[in-house]
C-alpha positions in Angstrom: 50.3 -177.0 100.1 50.4 -177.4 96.3 47.4 -175.8 94.5 46.4 -177.7 91.4 44.0 -176.5 88.7 40.8 -178.6 88.3 38.4 -179.2 85.6 34.6 -178.9 85.5 31.9 -177.7 83.0 31.8 -174.2 84.5 35.5 -173.8 85.0 36.3 -174.8 81.4 33.8 -172.4 80.3 35.4 -169.7 82.4 38.9 -170.6 81.0 37.6 -170.3 77.4 35.8 -167.0 78.0 35.2 -165.1 81.2 33.7 -161.9 80.3 33.0 -159.3 77.7 36.5 -158.0 77.8 38.0 -161.3 77.2 35.7 -162.2 74.3 35.7 -158.8 72.5 39.5 -158.6 72.9 39.7 -161.9 71.3 37.3 -161.2 68.5 38.9 -158.0 67.2 42.3 -159.3 66.0 40.8 -162.3 64.3 38.9 -160.2 61.7 40.8 -160.5 58.4 42.1 -157.3 56.8 39.3 -156.0 54.5 36.6 -158.1 55.9 33.9 -156.1 57.8 32.2 -157.9 60.7 28.8 -159.1 59.8 26.0 -156.7 60.6 23.5 -158.3 62.9 20.1 -159.3 61.3 17.2 -157.1 62.0 14.8 -158.1 64.7 11.9 -160.2 63.5 9.1 -158.5 61.9 6.0 -160.2 63.0 2.7 -159.9 60.9 0.5 -157.3 62.7 -2.7 -159.2 61.6 -1.7 -162.3 63.8 -3.3 -162.6 67.2 -0.8 -164.6 69.3 -3.4 -164.8 72.1 -5.5 -166.9 69.7 -4.3 -170.6 69.7 -5.5 -171.0 66.1 -3.4 -168.1 64.9 -0.4 -169.5 66.8 -0.9 -172.8 65.2 -0.9 -171.4 61.7 2.2 -169.4 62.5 4.0 -172.5 63.8 3.2 -174.3 60.7 4.5 -171.5 58.5 7.7 -171.6 60.5 8.0 -175.3 59.8 7.0 -176.4 63.3 10.5 -176.6 64.7 12.8 -174.6 66.9 16.5 -174.9 67.6 17.9 -174.5 71.1 21.5 -174.4 72.3 21.8 -175.4 76.0 23.7 -177.7 78.4 22.7 -181.4 78.6 20.7 -181.4 81.9 22.4 -184.8 82.9 20.6 -186.5 80.0 17.1 -185.1 80.5 17.4 -182.9 77.7 16.9 -185.3 74.9 15.4 -188.2 76.6 12.6 -186.3 78.3 12.4 -182.6 77.4 12.4 -182.9 73.6 9.3 -185.2 73.6 7.6 -183.3 76.4 7.9 -180.0 74.6 6.2 -181.6 71.4 3.5 -183.0 73.7 2.9 -179.6 75.2 2.7 -177.7 72.0 0.4 -180.3 70.5 -1.9 -180.0 73.5 -2.0 -176.2 73.4 -2.0 -175.5 69.7 -2.6 -178.8 67.9 1.0 -178.6 66.4 3.7 -180.9 67.8 6.8 -178.7 67.4 10.1 -180.4 67.0 12.8 -179.2 69.5 16.3 -179.5 68.1 18.3 -179.5 71.3 22.1 -178.7 70.6 24.4 -179.4 73.6 27.4 -177.5 72.3 29.4 -174.6 73.6 29.2 -171.3 71.9 32.5 -170.1 73.6 34.5 -170.3 70.3 31.6 -168.9 68.3 31.8 -165.7 70.2 35.3 -165.3 68.9 35.2 -167.0 65.6 31.9 -165.9 64.0 32.7 -162.1 63.9 36.1 -163.0 62.2 34.2 -164.8 59.5 31.7 -162.2 59.0 28.8 -164.1 60.6 26.5 -164.0 63.5 25.0 -166.7 65.8 21.9 -166.6 63.6 24.0 -168.2 60.8 24.2 -171.3 63.1 20.5 -171.7 63.1 19.7 -171.1 66.6 16.5 -169.5 67.7 17.1 -169.5 71.5 20.2 -169.6 73.6 20.8 -170.8 77.2 24.2 -169.8 78.4 26.0 -168.8 81.6 25.6 -165.1 82.5 29.3 -164.5 81.9 28.7 -164.8 78.1 25.9 -162.4 78.2 27.7 -159.0 78.0 29.9 -160.2 74.9 26.8 -161.5 73.1 25.1 -158.3 73.8 28.0 -156.3 72.5 27.9 -158.3 69.3 24.1 -157.5 69.1 23.1 -161.1 68.8 20.1 -160.9 71.0 16.8 -159.2 70.7 14.4 -158.4 73.6 12.4 -161.2 75.0 9.5 -158.9 75.8 8.7 -157.3 72.3 5.0 -156.4 72.6 3.9 -158.7 69.8 5.3 -161.9 71.6 4.0 -161.1 75.1 0.9 -163.4 74.7 3.3 -166.2 74.2 5.4 -165.4 77.4 3.0 -165.3 80.4 5.7 -166.8 82.6 8.0 -163.8 82.2 5.6 -161.6 84.0 6.5 -163.0 87.4 10.2 -163.8 87.0 11.8 -162.1 89.9 14.0 -158.9 89.5 17.3 -160.6 90.4 16.8 -163.0 87.5 16.2 -160.4 84.8 18.9 -158.9 82.4 18.1 -155.6 80.8 19.5 -153.7 77.8 18.6 -150.9 75.3 15.0 -150.5 74.8 13.5 -151.5 71.4 9.9 -150.8 70.7 9.4 -150.4 74.4 11.1 -153.8 75.2 14.3 -154.1 77.2 14.5 -157.6 78.8 17.3 -159.5 76.8 18.0 -162.3 79.3 16.0 -164.2 81.9 17.9 -166.6 84.3 15.8 -169.6 84.6 17.5 -172.9 85.8 20.6 -175.1 85.7 22.5 -172.1 87.2 25.4 -172.5 89.7 26.4 -170.8 92.9 29.4 -171.2 95.3 28.5 -172.3 98.9 29.7 -174.9 101.4 29.0 -178.1 103.3 29.7 -178.6 107.0 29.9 -181.8 109.1 27.0 -181.4 111.7 28.5 -184.2 113.8 31.7 -182.3 114.3 30.6 -178.6 114.5 27.5 -176.7 115.6 26.4 -175.6 112.1 24.0 -173.0 113.7 27.1 -171.1 114.8 28.2 -170.7 111.1 26.3 -167.7 109.6 28.8 -166.2 107.3 32.0 -166.7 105.3 34.3 -165.4 107.8 33.0 -167.9 110.2 35.1 -170.5 108.3 38.1 -168.9 110.2 36.9 -170.7 113.4 40.0 -172.5 114.9 38.0 -175.7 115.2 38.2 -175.9 111.4 41.9 -175.9 111.3 43.2 -178.4 108.7 39.5 -179.4 108.2 38.4 -177.6 104.9 38.4 -178.5 101.2 38.5 -175.5 98.7 39.3 -174.6 95.3 42.7 -173.2 94.8 43.6 -169.5 94.2 44.8 -170.4 90.6 41.3 -171.5 89.8 38.4 -169.3 89.0 36.1 -171.3 91.4 38.5 -170.4 94.2 38.3 -166.8 93.3 34.5 -167.0 93.3 34.5 -168.6 96.8 36.8 -165.8 97.9 34.6 -163.1 96.3 32.0 -164.1 98.9 34.6 -163.7 101.7 35.6 -160.3 100.2 31.9 -159.1 100.3 31.5 -160.4 103.8 34.6 -158.4 105.0 33.2 -155.3 103.2 29.8 -155.7 104.9 31.4 -156.1 108.3 33.6 -153.1 107.9 37.0 -155.1 108.0 38.0 -153.9 104.4 37.3 -150.8 102.3 36.3 -150.5 98.7 33.7 -151.9 96.3 33.3 -155.6 95.9 34.9 -155.5 92.4 37.9 -153.5 93.2 41.6 -154.2 93.8 41.4 -152.2 97.0 38.8 -154.6 98.6 40.6 -157.9 97.3 44.0 -156.7 98.6 42.4 -156.0 102.0 40.7 -159.4 102.0 43.9 -161.1 101.1 45.7 -159.5 104.0 42.8 -160.7 106.4 43.3 -164.3 104.9 47.0 -164.0 105.6 46.5 -162.5 109.2 44.0 -165.2 110.1 46.2 -167.9 108.7 43.3 -169.2 106.5 45.8 -171.5 104.5 46.1 -173.5 107.7 42.3 -174.1 107.6 42.7 -176.0 104.3 43.0 -179.7 104.5 43.2 -180.1 100.7 42.9 -177.9 97.7 40.5 -179.7 95.5 37.1 -180.3 94.0 34.6 -182.3 96.1 32.3 -182.1 93.2 34.4 -184.2 90.8 37.3 -185.8 92.9 36.0 -189.0 94.5 39.0 -189.0 97.0 37.9 -185.6 98.2 34.3 -186.7 98.7 35.7 -189.7 100.7 37.3 -187.2 103.0 34.0 -185.7 103.7 32.3 -189.1 104.2 35.0 -190.4 106.6 35.1 -187.0 108.5 38.8 -186.6 107.6 37.5 -183.2 106.3 34.7 -181.4 108.2 33.6 -179.1 105.4 34.1 -178.1 101.7 33.2 -175.4 99.2 31.6 -176.4 96.0 28.8 -175.4 93.4 25.3 -175.8 94.5 24.4 -178.7 92.3 27.2 -180.8 93.7 26.0 -179.7 97.2 22.6 -181.2 96.5 24.1 -184.3 94.9 26.3 -184.9 97.9 23.6 -184.4 100.5 21.4 -186.9 98.6 24.0 -189.6 98.5 23.0 -192.8 100.3 25.8 -192.5 102.8 24.9 -188.9 103.8 21.3 -189.8 104.1 22.2 -192.9 106.3 24.6 -191.2 108.5 22.9 -187.7 108.5 26.4 -186.2 108.3 26.4 -183.0 106.2 24.6 -179.7 106.2 24.4 -177.0 103.5 26.0 -173.7 104.4 24.5 -170.5 102.9 26.4 -167.5 104.0 24.1 -164.5 104.9 26.0 -161.8 103.1 25.7 -163.7 99.8 27.1 -166.2 97.3 28.6 -165.8 93.9 26.7 -167.4 90.9 27.1 -168.0 87.2 23.6 -168.5 86.2 22.1 -170.0 83.0 20.5 -167.2 81.0 17.8 -167.5 78.3 18.0 -165.2 75.3 16.2 -164.8 72.0 18.4 -164.8 68.9 18.0 -161.7 66.8 16.6 -162.6 63.2 15.9 -166.2 64.1 14.0 -168.3 61.6 11.5 -169.6 64.2 10.6 -166.7 66.5 7.1 -167.9 67.4 8.2 -171.4 68.3 11.2 -169.8 70.1 9.0 -167.7 72.4 6.8 -170.6 73.2 10.0 -172.4 74.2 11.2 -169.5 76.3 8.0 -169.6 78.2 8.1 -173.3 78.8 11.7 -173.1 80.0 10.5 -170.6 82.6 7.5 -172.8 83.7 7.3 -174.8 87.0 6.8 -177.9 84.9 10.2 -177.6 83.3 12.0 -176.2 86.1 11.0 -179.0 88.4 11.5 -181.7 85.7 7.8 -182.6 86.0 7.8 -183.2 89.7 5.5 -180.6 91.3 2.2 -179.9 93.0 -0.9 -179.1 91.3 -1.9 -176.7 93.9 0.2 -175.1 96.8 -1.5 -177.2 99.4 -1.6 -180.4 97.2 0.8 -183.4 97.1 3.6 -183.3 94.6 3.2 -185.6 91.6 6.1 -187.0 89.7 4.6 -186.4 86.3 7.7 -187.3 84.3 8.9 -190.2 86.4 12.5 -188.6 87.1 14.6 -189.8 90.0 15.4 -187.8 93.0 18.9 -187.3 91.7 17.6 -186.1 88.3 15.3 -183.7 90.1 18.1 -182.2 92.3 20.3 -181.5 89.3 17.4 -179.9 87.3 15.7 -177.8 90.0 17.9 -175.0 91.5 15.4 -173.2 93.8 13.1 -171.4 91.4 13.2 -168.0 89.7 9.4 -167.5 90.2 7.6 -167.7 93.5 5.0 -170.1 92.0 7.7 -172.6 91.3 9.1 -172.5 94.9 5.4 -172.9 96.2 4.8 -175.9 94.0 8.1 -177.7 94.4 7.9 -181.1 96.3 8.3 -180.8 100.2 10.7 -183.5 100.4 13.3 -181.3 98.3 13.0 -178.0 100.1 15.8 -178.8 102.7 18.1 -179.0 99.9 17.8 -175.3 99.0 17.9 -171.9 100.5 14.4 -170.4 100.9 15.1 -167.7 98.3 18.2 -168.2 96.3 17.7 -164.9 94.4 18.1 -163.0 97.7 21.7 -164.4 98.2 23.1 -163.9 94.7 25.8 -161.4 94.3 26.1 -159.7 91.0 29.4 -160.3 89.2 31.2 -157.6 87.3 32.5 -160.0 84.6 34.6 -157.4 82.8 36.4 -156.6 86.0 36.9 -160.2 86.8 38.3 -161.0 83.4 40.8 -158.1 83.6 41.9 -159.0 87.2 41.7 -162.8 87.5 45.5 -163.2 86.9 46.1 -160.3 89.2 44.1 -162.2 91.9 46.1 -165.2 91.7 49.5 -163.3 91.7 48.3 -161.2 94.6 47.4 -164.2 96.7 51.0 -165.5 96.0 52.7 -162.2 96.9 50.5 -161.1 99.9 49.9 -164.6 101.6 53.2 -166.3 100.7 55.6 -163.3 99.9 56.2 -164.9 96.3 
């Protein structure tokens, strides 16, 4: 069966830059002879006589900065400019009496990670105050010293929501002034899981990745191909499952383990389980195979899982169920970071706190109290909510999410997320594809 490369936001990102090793290797040769890479700007020096727990002092600081903040992020399916920008100004006006202008830039910084060092510049030169980027980009940005700690003591009064962000969503780095949190996963992140047809199989019998080898699924699955990073990430879940059950040896991010797992794939004739190599998230013909029960299951990103589960045809026929393998799933999560030397650090930290809030994470559709009824404060649609909300990086958010949405999510996404060694993956991605060809097909 021919394996075709497929496109998607996350995949294009991965092609452009997968890890620190890729980016840094790309950066170095581009620096012209005789041009020294730019020194990163110093961390912001905040006036010691300003009390950031005092709204009046914060208001004065916001005015001094120009009452604006520039944020680089993804588009949130149109919610970013149509809803989030005015809601941020509304929030800052309510809290501080200053409506802060949010400049939301929906532009990839993939090329910037390569090109700015060559030009003797840093991300600060683009005017960003806060960056939201998939975690695969975090190591190279840290290596370039583009970020400063989120939890610098002077800013902590502006960041109350950071305190209860769960451990699995925090990225740490070298300590500066007692602060070492450089990234916080918040929302919009992706994981790889699967959907199963509950009218054709007993979904309760499917607990883990290796259960997809069940003979009843022969010629019934849709999956990303082995020449596609998304196919690698699905397979990484299988590798980890096989390590945990003792079938293969080695660490998750090691050639030993992946070779052993590829032999398991061959020995169990897993290629025969695949009805089509493809993308149920973006290819209508693949979704139609699920809808018609030509295919009984498929692997995809979590956001597409929720989108498909919420389609009219699936809700009418009650056809599909989400599958969250117990030994874990690979994710490439959206991570917030503060730009070192930014022009609007006070507004930036207020924005960071808001991005971690229940209000933003649920796109305004939440309960006022744990036992209350959810209110759709921002008048978003169910589909917009399901794109925006990814299960919560804080327990408060999960408690306050609307009850109708909870079946679309695992109880605790963070407990299932497997940590990716992005440097290893970058160095071995081509090897994975070639090893599949040689081990499984003898090519």
